[in-house]
N, C-alpha and C positions, 0 to 999 in steps of 0.2 A: 523378695522372691515373687516372680510373676505367676499368676494362676495357670494351671495346665491348659485351659481353653485358649490362652494366648500363645502358648509355646508349641502345642502339638499340631501336627499337620497330617492331613490325609489327602493323598494325591496332590500335594503341594498347596492345599487350601487349608487355612486355619479351621480347626474343628468347629468353632462357634459359627463361622460363616457357612460352613458345610451343613451344619444342623439347621440353620435358618432356611437355607435353600431346600432342604428336605421337607421342612414344614410347608414352605411355599408350594413345592411340587405336590404335596398331598392335598393342599387347599385348592390347587388348580383342578385336581381330579374331582373334588367335591363341587366346586362352583361350575366347572366345565360340564359335569353331568347334569346339574340343575339347569344351566342355561341351554344345553343341547335339548333337553326334554322340553323346556319352555318354547324354544324355537320350533320344534317339531309340532307341538300342540298349536302354536300360534298359526303356523302354515295351514294346519287342518281346520282351524276355526277362525275364519275371517271376521266373524262377529265380535271377536275380542277387540278389534279396533274401536268399536263403539264403546266398549267398557274402558279401554285404555284412555279414551278421550276424557274420562272423568278424573284422571290423575292431574295433579297440579304441576304443569311443566315449569312454571316460574319458580316454584319452591325447589323442584328437582334441579333446575338450572343453577339456582343460588347455591344449593348444596354441592353441586359439581365445582363451582367456583371456590367454595370453602375448602373442599378437599384438595383441589389443585394448589391453592395457596398454602395449605398445610404441608404439601409435598415440598414446596419451595423452602419453607422453614426447616423441614427435616434435612434437606440437602445442605442448607447453610449451617445447620447444627453439626452435620458430619464434617463439613469443611473446618469449622471451629475446633472440633475434637481432634481432627488430623493435625491442626496447628498447635495442639496442646493446650487450648484454651477451654478447659472444662466448664468454668462458670458461664461463658458465652454460649457454649453448646447446650448447657442446661436451660438457659433462658429461652433459647430457640426451640428446645423440646417442649417447654411449657407453652410457648406460642402454638406449637403443633397440637398440643393437647387442647388448647382453647378451640382450635378448629374442630377437633373431635367433639367437644362439648356442644359447640354451635350446631354441628351436623346432627347430632342426636336430638337436640332440642327442636330443631326445625322438623326433623322426621316425626317426633312425638306430636307436634302441632299438626302436621300434615295428616298423620294417621287419625288423630282425634277428630279432625274435620271430616275425613273420609268416612270414618265409622259413624259419625253423627248423621251423615247423609245416607246411611244404610249400606255402605260398601264394606262388608266385613269379610273375614277369611272364608266364610261359608256362603257368601253371596253367589259366587260362580267359580269356575276353575281358574279364570284369569286372576281374580282377586286372591285365590289360594296361592297361585304362583307369585303374585306380586308381594303379598305379605311374607311368604316364605323366603323369597330371594332377598328382598329389602331387609327383612328382619335378621336373616343370617348375616348379611353384610353389616348391619348395625351392631350386632354382637361382636363382630371382628373389629369394628371401630372402637367399641368400648374396651375390648381386651387389649388392643394396641395402645390405647390411651393409658390404661392402668400400667402396662409394662413400661411405657415411655416415662411415666412419672417415677417409677422405680429407677430406671436408667438415669434420669435427670438428677435424682438425689445423689447418686454416686458420682456423676459427671461434675456436679458443681464443686465437689471436693477434689477434682482432678484425678479421680480413680476410675478404673475400668472404662476408659474412653473408647475402647474398641467396641463396646456394646452400643454406642451411638450409631455406628454403621449398621449393626445387626437389626436394631429396631427400625432403622430407616429402610432397610430392604423390605421388611414386613409391611411397613406403612405404605411404601410405593405399591406393593401388591394390592393392598386394600383399596388404594386409589384407582389402580388399573381395573379392578373388578367393577368399581362404580362406573368407570368409563364405558364398560359394556352394559351394565344394568340401566343406566340413564336412558340411552336411546331405545333399548328394547322395551322398557316398561313405560316410558313417558312419551317418547317422540313417535315411535312407529305406530301409526294409527291405522 
């Protein structure tokens, strides 16, 4: 017997997929508000460019590469799940999680370096926004990786393969948020 999340539909969309899109929509409101507030403050405070110059563009760029690569493995995992190959989908989800771990480790190194140079969350409004936005994003990366590990555990048994698509939708959202954060926090001087 298939779980109800696989069989029920709302407006022609499986309920699991609809639920993930509702989560993504609510997250767009959260990140959208944060980014809009940041942009408005940034326009009003050109001196933030001098502070943003202290971010490590190379580490931010490397993390962008890591997340984009992890999106590729998420797509390939969905392809494997669609083909009914749960073990392959699970291996690709583990690779995606490895990308999440690398991202968080690089972010931890980056923050440790910045804090050791005196750039803390209380240093200025720029750094408050920086740590808040990047920290909220890092929490979403961690949450996504944890959920992905749970999905991978069932996928490797060829169970609940529809969940691979659902975590993939969420993961792509996390990547897209970073695509906005990286230029705003690191490149726009």
